[in-house]
C-alpha positions as CSV (number, residue, x, y, z in Angstrom):
1,M,1.5,15.0,15.9
2,F,4.5,16.9,17.4
3,P,5.2,20.4,16.2
4,G,7.5,20.5,13.2
5,I,6.9,16.8,12.3
6,R,5.0,16.5,8.9
7,R,2.7,13.7,8.1
8,R,4.1,11.6,5.3
9,K,2.4,12.1,2.0
10,V,1.2,9.2,-0.1
11,I,2.7,9.0,-3.6
12,S,1.2,7.0,-6.4
13,F,2.5,6.5,-10.0
14,L,1.5,6.4,-13.6
15,V,3.8,4.4,-15.9
16,S,3.6,3.0,-19.4
17,G,7.0,1.4,-19.8
18,N,9.9,-0.3,-18.0
19,G,9.5,1.7,-14.7
20,M,13.1,2.5,-14.1
21,L,12.3,6.0,-12.8
22,F,9.4,4.6,-10.8
23,A,11.8,2.2,-9.1
24,T,14.3,4.9,-8.4
25,V,11.7,7.0,-6.5
26,V,10.4,3.9,-4.7
27,K,13.9,3.1,-3.5
28,S,14.4,6.7,-2.4
29,I,11.3,6.4,-0.3
30,S,12.4,3.0,1.1
31,T,15.8,4.4,2.2
32,G,14.2,7.4,3.8
33,Y,15.7,9.9,1.4
34,I,12.1,10.8,0.5
35,K,9.9,10.9,3.6
36,A,6.7,9.6,2.1
37,K,4.4,6.6,1.8
38,I,4.0,4.5,-1.3
39,G,0.4,4.2,-2.7
40,C,0.3,2.3,-5.9
41,V,1.3,2.3,-9.6
42,V,-1.1,2.2,-12.5
43,T,-0.1,1.2,-16.0
44,D,-2.0,1.4,-19.3
45,N,0.3,-1.3,-20.9
46,Q,-0.3,-5.0,-20.2
47,Q,3.2,-5.8,-21.3
48,A,5.0,-3.1,-19.4
49,R,8.0,-4.1,-17.4
50,V,6.9,-1.9,-14.6
51,I,4.5,-4.7,-13.6
52,H,7.4,-7.0,-12.7
53,R,9.3,-4.1,-11.0
54,A,6.3,-3.3,-8.9
55,S,5.9,-6.9,-7.8
56,A,9.6,-7.1,-6.9
57,L,9.3,-3.9,-4.9
58,G,6.1,-4.9,-3.2
59,V,4.1,-2.0,-4.7
60,P,0.4,-2.6,-5.6
61,C,0.1,-2.5,-9.4
62,Y,-3.1,-2.0,-11.4
63,I,-3.2,-2.7,-15.2
64,M,-5.8,-0.4,-16.8
65,D,-6.4,-1.3,-20.4
66,P,-7.8,1.8,-22.2
67,A,-10.0,-0.5,-24.3
68,I,-12.3,-1.2,-21.3
69,C,-13.5,2.5,-21.4
70,N,-15.7,4.3,-23.8
71,S,-13.8,7.6,-23.4
72,K,-10.6,9.2,-22.0
73,E,-12.8,10.8,-19.3
74,E,-14.2,7.5,-18.2
75,Y,-10.6,6.1,-18.1
76,D,-9.4,8.9,-15.9
77,E,-12.4,8.6,-13.6
78,K,-11.3,5.0,-13.0
79,L,-7.8,6.2,-12.3
80,I,-9.0,8.8,-9.8
81,K,-11.0,6.1,-8.0
82,I,-7.9,4.0,-7.6
83,F,-5.8,6.9,-6.4
84,E,-8.5,8.0,-4.0
85,D,-8.7,4.5,-2.5
86,F,-5.0,4.8,-1.6
87,K,-5.5,8.4,-0.4
88,S,-2.8,9.6,-2.9
89,E,-1.6,13.1,-2.5
90,L,1.0,13.3,-5.2
91,I,0.9,11.5,-8.6
92,V,4.3,10.9,-10.3
93,T,4.1,10.3,-14.1
94,A,7.3,8.5,-15.1
95,G,7.2,7.5,-18.7
96,Y,3.4,7.6,-18.9
97,L,2.4,8.0,-22.6
98,R,-1.3,8.9,-22.3
99,L,-2.4,12.5,-22.1
100,L,-4.3,13.3,-18.9
101,T,-7.8,14.8,-19.3
102,P,-8.8,18.1,-17.8
103,L,-10.9,16.1,-15.3
104,F,-7.8,14.4,-13.9
105,I,-5.6,17.6,-14.0
106,T,-8.3,19.6,-12.2
107,K,-8.6,16.9,-9.5
108,Y,-4.9,16.9,-8.9
109,R,-3.9,20.4,-9.8
110,N,-0.3,21.1,-8.7
111,Q,-0.1,17.5,-7.4
112,I,1.2,15.8,-10.6
113,I,4.9,15.7,-11.2
114,N,6.3,14.7,-14.6
115,V,9.9,14.2,-15.8
116,H,10.6,15.0,-19.4
117,P,13.8,14.2,-21.4
118,S,14.6,17.7,-22.6
119,L,15.3,21.2,-21.2
120,L,11.7,22.5,-21.5
121,P,10.3,24.5,-23.2
122,S,12.6,23.0,-25.9
123,F,11.4,19.8,-27.5
124,P,8.2,19.0,-25.7
125,G,6.1,15.9,-26.6
126,L,7.4,12.6,-27.8
127,K,10.9,11.6,-29.1
128,S,12.6,14.6,-27.5
129,Q,16.1,13.0,-27.7
130,M,15.6,12.6,-31.5
131,Q,14.4,16.1,-31.8
132,A,17.5,17.4,-30.0
133,L,19.9,15.5,-32.3
134,E,18.0,16.5,-35.4
135,Y,18.0,20.1,-34.4
136,G,21.8,20.0,-33.7
137,V,21.8,21.5,-30.2
138,I,25.0,20.9,-28.1
139,V,23.2,20.8,-24.8
140,S,20.0,18.9,-23.9
141,G,18.9,17.5,-20.6
142,C,15.8,16.9,-18.5
143,T,13.1,18.8,-16.6
144,T,10.7,18.0,-13.8
145,H,7.5,20.0,-13.9
146,F,3.9,20.0,-12.7
147,I,1.5,18.9,-15.3
148,D,-1.0,21.5,-16.4
149,D,-3.5,21.6,-19.3
150,G,-0.8,21.9,-22.0
151,I,1.7,19.5,-23.4
152,D,4.9,19.6,-21.2
153,S,4.0,23.3,-20.4
154,G,3.5,23.2,-16.6
155,P,5.6,25.1,-14.0
156,I,9.2,23.9,-14.0
157,I,10.7,22.5,-10.7
158,M,14.2,21.4,-11.6
159,Q,16.4,21.0,-14.7
160,S,19.7,19.3,-15.4
161,P,21.8,19.8,-18.6
162,V,23.5,17.0,-20.6
163,W,26.2,17.7,-23.2
164,I,25.7,16.2,-26.6
165,S,28.7,14.8,-28.4
166,G,29.1,14.4,-32.2
167,S,29.0,10.6,-31.7
168,D,25.8,10.5,-29.7
169,T,22.8,8.5,-30.9
170,V,19.3,8.5,-29.7
171,D,20.1,5.5,-27.4
172,S,23.3,7.0,-26.0
173,L,21.8,10.4,-25.4
174,S,18.7,8.8,-23.8
175,A,21.0,6.9,-21.4
176,K,22.8,10.0,-20.4
177,I,19.6,11.9,-19.8
178,L,18.0,9.0,-17.9
179,S,20.8,9.2,-15.3
180,E,20.0,12.9,-14.7
181,E,16.2,12.2,-14.8
182,S,16.6,9.8,-11.9
183,K,18.4,12.4,-9.8
184,I,16.1,15.4,-10.3
185,L,12.9,13.3,-10.1
186,S,13.8,12.0,-6.7
187,D,14.9,15.4,-5.6
188,S,11.7,17.1,-6.8
189,V,9.5,14.6,-5.1
190,R,11.5,15.0,-1.9
191,L,11.1,18.8,-2.1
192,Y,7.4,18.4,-2.6
193,C,7.0,16.1,0.4
194,E,9.0,18.5,2.6
195,E,6.7,21.3,1.4
196,K,9.6,23.3,0.1
197,I,8.0,24.1,-3.3
198,K,6.2,27.4,-3.4
199,F,4.1,28.7,-6.4
200,A,4.0,32.2,-7.7
201,G,1.9,32.0,-10.8
202,R,3.8,29.6,-13.1
203,R,7.1,30.4,-11.3
204,I,8.3,28.0,-8.6
205,T,10.5,28.9,-5.7
206,I,12.5,26.3,-3.7
207,I,12.6,27.0,0.0
208,C,16.0,26.1,1.4
């Protein structure tokens, strides 16, 4: 390898739903915006639309029904085996609704990027858009962060604000936030692959 030329990292995905954010990152890789290789996508939902998206994009997709395992740890052991088979170096969770076990987090420490539909640390967990509307905030948004042992508590990479209007519903706010999620998720993955993310404790510095 020539000096200054980085080997392209392999990115795999965990998705429970429709896979729109997954598709955005895959397309960013395909166009060369993100210089990486695509591994696979794993879903825990047999009805997830991501299965069809993955097929259309030519990405290997594995359906892992949690019912086949006796414990969360056994499930994550199977996930690790799949990702190891693809030599995955970054895991992107894009709408993945299962909590990862310490086993998985330890294996991929600082190698799991999640995107969350709020400005963390506000409104972690599920139904963040509803939480924001019920609380009455005028600004919400989205956050990319590395997954750690807490719930949406890992080091923050990027954030993007979204203004809330008096007429917003959960659906309309979700749509506005989704647009920003697509941007910062692709940007965060690109920065990781270009090795421009540096850790200092839980603080992250972006190298320009």
